[in-house]
Structure formats: structure tokens, C-alpha cells
C-alpha positions as a Markdown table, in Angstrom:
| # | Residue | x | y | z |
|---|---|---|---|---|
| 1 | Unk | 93.3 | 107.5 | 92.8 |
| 2 | Unk | 92.9 | 110.8 | 94.6 |
| 3 | Unk | 94.8 | 111.1 | 97.9 |
| 4 | Unk | 92.3 | 111.0 | 100.8 |
| 5 | Unk | 93.7 | 111.8 | 104.2 |
| 6 | Unk | 92.1 | 111.2 | 107.6 |
| 7 | Unk | 93.1 | 113.7 | 110.2 |
| 8 | Unk | 92.4 | 113.7 | 113.9 |
| 9 | Unk | 92.7 | 116.7 | 116.3 |
| 10 | Unk | 90.8 | 119.4 | 114.4 |
| 11 | Unk | 90.2 | 122.1 | 115.5 |
| 12 | Unk | 93.6 | 122.3 | 117.2 |
| 13 | Unk | 96.1 | 124.7 | 115.5 |
| 14 | Unk | 98.4 | 121.9 | 114.4 |
| 15 | Unk | 95.6 | 119.7 | 113.0 |
| 16 | Unk | 94.1 | 122.7 | 111.1 |
| 17 | Unk | 97.5 | 123.4 | 109.6 |
| 18 | Unk | 97.9 | 119.8 | 108.5 |
| 19 | Unk | 94.4 | 119.9 | 106.9 |
| 20 | Unk | 95.2 | 123.1 | 105.0 |
| 21 | Unk | 98.5 | 121.6 | 103.7 |
| 22 | Unk | 96.7 | 118.5 | 102.3 |
| 23 | Unk | 93.9 | 120.6 | 100.8 |
| 24 | Unk | 96.5 | 122.7 | 99.1 |
| 25 | Unk | 98.0 | 119.6 | 97.6 |
| 26 | Unk | 94.5 | 118.7 | 96.2 |
| 27 | Unk | 93.7 | 115.9 | 98.6 |
| 28 | Unk | 90.3 | 115.1 | 100.0 |
| 29 | Unk | 90.5 | 115.4 | 103.8 |
| 30 | Unk | 88.3 | 113.7 | 106.4 |
| 31 | Unk | 88.5 | 114.9 | 109.9 |
| 32 | Unk | 87.3 | 112.9 | 112.9 |
| 33 | Unk | 86.2 | 115.5 | 115.4 |
| 34 | Unk | 85.0 | 115.0 | 119.0 |
| 35 | Unk | 81.4 | 116.0 | 119.6 |
| 36 | Unk | 82.5 | 118.7 | 122.0 |
| 37 | Unk | 84.6 | 120.4 | 119.3 |
| 38 | Unk | 82.4 | 119.8 | 116.3 |
| 39 | Unk | 80.8 | 123.3 | 116.4 |
| 40 | Unk | 84.2 | 125.0 | 116.5 |
| 41 | Unk | 85.5 | 122.8 | 113.7 |
| 42 | Unk | 82.5 | 123.5 | 111.6 |
| 43 | Unk | 82.9 | 127.3 | 112.1 |
| 44 | Unk | 86.5 | 127.0 | 111.0 |
| 45 | Unk | 85.7 | 124.8 | 108.0 |
| 46 | Unk | 82.9 | 127.2 | 106.8 |
| 47 | Unk | 85.4 | 130.0 | 106.6 |
| 48 | Unk | 87.6 | 128.1 | 104.1 |
| 49 | Unk | 87.5 | 129.0 | 100.4 |
| 50 | Unk | 84.7 | 127.1 | 98.7 |
| 51 | Unk | 87.1 | 125.1 | 96.6 |
| 52 | Unk | 88.9 | 123.8 | 99.8 |
| 53 | Unk | 85.7 | 123.4 | 101.8 |
| 54 | Unk | 84.3 | 121.1 | 99.1 |
| 55 | Unk | 87.1 | 118.6 | 99.7 |
| 56 | Unk | 86.7 | 118.6 | 103.5 |
| 57 | Unk | 84.5 | 116.3 | 105.4 |
| 58 | Unk | 83.9 | 116.6 | 109.2 |
| 59 | Unk | 82.8 | 113.4 | 111.0 |
| 60 | Unk | 81.7 | 113.4 | 114.6 |
| 61 | Unk | 83.7 | 110.7 | 116.4 |
| 62 | Unk | 86.1 | 110.0 | 119.2 |
| 63 | Unk | 89.7 | 108.9 | 118.7 |
| 64 | Unk | 89.8 | 106.9 | 121.9 |
| 65 | Unk | 86.8 | 104.7 | 120.9 |
| 66 | Unk | 86.9 | 101.6 | 118.8 |
| 67 | Unk | 86.6 | 102.4 | 115.1 |
| 68 | Unk | 87.2 | 106.1 | 116.1 |
| 69 | Unk | 83.6 | 106.2 | 117.3 |
| 70 | Unk | 82.3 | 106.2 | 113.7 |
| 71 | Unk | 79.1 | 104.5 | 112.6 |
| 72 | Unk | 79.2 | 101.3 | 110.5 |
| 73 | Unk | 78.0 | 103.3 | 107.5 |
| 74 | Unk | 80.7 | 105.9 | 107.9 |
| 75 | Unk | 83.4 | 103.2 | 108.2 |
| 76 | Unk | 82.0 | 101.4 | 105.2 |
| 77 | Unk | 82.0 | 104.7 | 103.2 |
| 78 | Unk | 85.4 | 106.0 | 104.2 |
| 79 | Unk | 87.7 | 103.1 | 104.9 |
| 80 | Unk | 88.2 | 102.1 | 101.3 |
| 81 | Unk | 89.0 | 105.7 | 100.3 |
| 82 | Unk | 91.5 | 106.6 | 103.0 |
| 83 | Unk | 95.1 | 106.6 | 101.8 |
| 84 | Unk | 96.8 | 108.2 | 104.8 |
| 85 | Unk | 96.0 | 108.8 | 108.5 |
| 86 | Unk | 97.5 | 111.7 | 110.4 |
| 87 | Unk | 96.9 | 111.4 | 114.1 |
| 88 | Unk | 97.2 | 115.0 | 115.5 |
| 89 | Unk | 94.7 | 114.7 | 118.4 |
| 90 | Unk | 95.9 | 115.2 | 121.9 |
| 91 | Unk | 94.4 | 112.7 | 124.3 |
| 92 | Unk | 94.4 | 113.5 | 128.0 |
| 93 | Unk | 92.7 | 111.8 | 130.9 |
């Protein structure tokens, strides 16, 4: 089974570095990105090499919400595939 890593915190520098390291290892990476950062995260992702970009999925969500703010369909699709979670998001109130 291919490694599939869920990462929070993109587009922060640390989270982007974590994503790149896992993509380099050949893992699929799913990023939960807040709606306010989705455009920046998409711009960054679209500058990746096509081989890496193909293994990266960005999902609009919110790490402070139940189920990461993901829809039921997104949870049903991704939950069985996720093998690791790396929480790199900074939450401030």
C-alpha cells in the first residue's frame, strides 16, 4: 500500500517543506488548507514539478472544526487511504 500522508498547515514554510519531503519519498500527500489560504496553496502547488503535483491533493477545510471541516464524501474517500497525519498548522485565536 502506498504511503498517503495528510498534512495541515500549508502554505506555511514548514508545512510546505514537510509536503516536499514526503513527495520526494514517493508518498501521496493530502493537504487540508483553510479557505483563506487555498489560493496561495494552489499557486504554490501549481509550481511543483508535474510528477510531484500529480501526487498532491489540496482540500479546503479547517483544522479547528470537527472532521477537519471536510465533507462526508471527502472523509469517506480519504480516511481509508491516510497512513500518517502531520499536523503543522498554527492555530491562533
